[in-house]
N, C-alpha and C positions, 0 to 999 in steps of 0.2 A: 550306116551299119557299124562302121568302125567306132564312131562316137558312142553308139549304144553299148558296144562291148567295153569301151573305156570306162563308161559310167558304172557298169556292172562290176568291173574289176575294182574300181575305187570304193564302191560300197562294201565289197567283200573285205578289202584291206581295213576299212574303218571298223567293220564288225569284229575283225580279229584283234586289232590294236586296242580297242576300247576296254575289254576285260583286263588286258595287261596293264593299262594305265590305272584302272580301278584298283588292281592288286597293289600297284606301286604306291598309290595314295593311302591305302589301308595300312600297308607296312610302315609308311612314313608316320602315320598317326600313332601307331603302336609304339614305334621307337620314340616319338616325342613324349608319349605318356610315360614310358619307362624312364626316360631321362628326367622328367619332372618328379616322378616318385623317388628316384635315386637322390635328387637334390633335396627333397623333403626329408628323406631318411638321414642324409648327412647333416642337415640342419638340426634334426631332432637329436642325433648323437652328440653334436657339438653342445647343444643346450643341456643335455644330460650330464656331460662332462663338466660344464660350468657349474651346474647345480651341485654335483658331487664335490667339486673344489670348494664351493661356498660352504657346504655342510662341514667339510674338514676344517675350514678356517673358524667356523663357529665353535666346533669342539675344542680347537686350540685356544680360542679366546676364553671359553668357559673354564678351561684348565688353568690358564694364567690367572683368571679372576680368583679361582679357588686357592691358588698358590699365594696370591697377594692377601687374600682374606685370612689365610692361615698365619701369615707373617704379622698382620695387624692384631689378630687374636693373641699371638704369642707375646707381642709387645705389651698389649693390655694386661695380660696375665703377669708378665714380669713387673710392670709398674705397680700392679695391685700387691704383689708380694713384697716389693720394696717399701711401699707405703705401710703395709702391715708390719714389716720388720722394723721400720722406723718408729711406729707407734709403740711397739713392744719395747724397743730400746729406750724410748723416752720414759716409759713407765718404770722400767728397771732403774734408770738413772735417778728418778725421783725418790727411789727407795734405798739408794746406796747409803751406807753408813760407815764405809771405810774403803781403803785402797784395794783390799783383797776382794771385797764384794763388787767393787767397780770393775775390776779385771774379769771377774767371773761373768758379770752381766754383759760386758763387751764381747767375751767369748761366745756367749749364747747368741748375741745379736749377729756375730759373724757367721755362726752356724746356720742362721736363718736366711742368709743371702742366697738368691737364686743361683742355680748351677748354670754353666755355659749352655747356650742353645744347642740342642741335639735333635737328631731325627727320631722317628717313631721307634727305631731299633734300639735306642737307648745308648748311653755312654757319651763321653765328650767327643767333640770333633777333632780328628787328628789328620796328619798328612798320610801319604801312602805307606810310609815306613812306621806309622804308629806314634809319631812324635806329636805331642799336644801343640796346638796353635797358641800364639802369643796374643794377649789382649791388645786391642788397638788403642793407641794413644790418641790425643786430640788431633794431632797433625794427620795421622792415618785416617781417622774418621772424616776429617774435613776433605781430604783428597778423594776418598771414596764417594762421599756425598756429592762432590762436584761432578764426578763422572756419572753418577746415577741420575742426577738432575738433568743431565743432557739427554738421557734416555727418555725421561718423563716429558721433556720439552720436544721430543721427536728429533733431536739433533744427533741422529744415530751415527753418522760418519765421524762427527767430532768426538763422540764418546769412546770410539775404539782406541785412539792413542792415549786417552785419559785413563782408561782401564789398564792398558798395557803398562803405562808408567807406574800406576799404583802397584800392580803385580810385581814389577821389577824391583820396586823399592821395598815392598812389604810382602814378600813371598810366603812368609809363615804367619801372617796376621790372621786373626779369626774372621776377618772379612775377605780373605783371599778366595774361599770357595764361592762366595757371592760374586766377587769381581770376575772370576773365570766364567761363572754361569751367565752373567749379564753380557759379558763380552761375546760369549758364544751365541746368545740369543740375538744380539744385534747383527752378528755376522750371518746368522741363519736367515734373518729377515731380509738382509741385503743380498741374499743368494750366494754368499761366499761360503759355500758348503764345506769345502776342504779345510778352510781356516776354522769354521765352526766345529768341525769334527774334532780337531786338535784341542780346541778350547773346552768342548764338552767332555772330552776324555780327561782333561786336567781337573775339571769340576767334579767329575765322578770319582776321581782318585782320592778325594778326601773322605775318610771313613766317618760314618754317622752324620754326614752333612744333610740337612733338609733339602739341598739342591740335587742330591745324588739320584733320586728316583726319576725326576724329570730329565736330568742330563742323560741318563741311560735310555730313556724313551726317545729323546731327540736323536741320539746316536742311531737308534733303530730306524727312525724316519730318514735320516741322511743316507744310510746304507740302502734303504729301500729305493730312494730317489736315484741312487747311483746304479741301481739294477742288481745289487748284491743281496738277493732275497734271503739267502742262507744266513748271512751275518745279521741282517735285520731281524730275522726270526729269533736268533739267539739273544739279542738284546731285549726284545719284547718279552721273551720267556723269563729272563732274569728279573725284569721289573715286576712281572706278574707274580713270580714266585717269592721274591724277597720283600716286596712291598705291597701285599694284597689289599691293604686298606687305603693306599694312596690313590689319588685320582689318576696319576700316571699309569697305574696298573690297569685301571678300567679302560683307558685309551689303548694301552698295549694289548689288552685282551681283544678289543675290537679289531685291531690290526691282525692278530693271529686268526681270528674267526673269518676275516675277509679273504685270507689267502687260501 
């Protein structure tokens, strides 16, 4: 009789425990599914961030390509003007009949020489105080080209002291804006953002420089990366307002629209 009662009690306990175990299993399955979904969401967010970063790099590369293309077009235009000026000068020299006519022809030839490179805003490139820059001599050009070739060869770290030496020796050269700009670009690529900020500020300090729009845009990016969205916005607005036709303005406008 006692054995029978024990069996009945055991059966009742099993009946009561079984639903509880089933509920525990169901809860464990739900928790496992939720954990899996969370991991998938985190992975998706990470992939989206990587995609956004890649899109940003593509825009930057397109912008740099546009800048280089503009430089090449400017050099071609300058060369064409020099050739045209030289042909005109040769024709005038062939028709000279006296010293006075020769001086006049030479004066006309000089008037046809191309003006110093300037940005779309017009006017010669000057320093922050409005002083005109000095034409670079052969030594200055050689020193600048040496530094720039390091950038082309992807010797970024080596180019930093080379550009700094050029700037120290030729601070008022007409190549100084370019030297400051490429120094800043290299520092920015190497994640030396504080040094890049100072260099871009110096590059942007030259009035009418073709490098000024992109320098201002990069300053906006640096402040955005540092978390100072207000300063970043001000730089983007300056670029968009002062240089509406420059590719830097288009990128700045995208940054303003995304905020």
